[in-house]
N, C-alpha and C positions, 0 to 999 in steps of 0.2 A: 504494499499499499503505500502511497506517495501523498504527502500532504504539501500544499503550498501556502505560505503566510505572506502577508503584505504587511509593511509597516508604512502607516499614514499617518499625517500631522494634521491636527485641527488647527486652523489659523484664524478662526473668528466667525462670527455670524450666527444667526438664530439656529438652534438645533430643532430639526422637525423630524420626528420619528416616521419611518415609512409606513405605508398603508397596513402592513401587516402588524405593526406596533402602535397604530393610531390611538392616541388617548393614553399612552404609557407614560409613566414617570421616569426621569432619568437624573443621574448625578455623575459627577467626576469622582473617581476613587483611585487612590494610590494602589500600588500592586499588594503591599502589605494589607491594607484594608479589605481588598477583595478576599484574601485568604483567612482573614480574621472573622469576617462576617459568617452568619450561620445561612446566608441565602445561598441556595445552589448555583453553580456556574455552569454554563454550557460545557460539555465534555471537551471540546476542542480549546476552550480557555482555561482549563483546569491543570495547567502545567506550569508552575511556579518559575522554573527555569526559563521557559519560552517568553513569558511575560517580562521577567527582569531583563533578559536578553534584548527584547524590544525596546525597554526604557534605555539600556546602555548604547544600543545602536543610535536611538535618536539623539541621545546626548552628544555622540561622537560626530554624528552629521551636522547637528546644530552648531557645536563649538569649533568645528573644523570644516567648513563648507567647501573649501578648495582642496582638501586632501583625499586622496583615495584611500578608502577603507577596506580593510581585508574582512570579509564577511565570514569566510570560512577557510581554514587551511586547506591546502592541496591535499587531496586524498591518493595515496599510492596504492597500487593494485598489488604491490609485492610484499 
């Protein structure tokens, strides 16, 4: 199985839930708040390493916009 994740950045503006979530409440949370909460997470978001890595990558890109960032080390087949 292959999973693909995208890192996106919220840059402002009104948040409008899609029609499948119309009327839903939302709020921003830190990664640690997500896992401290008793509210269930979607299985694809229930990976602490993945969420922390997303925050780390955002900070790298945000703080060094002109620098090429290594997302993953080269994997050797040997």
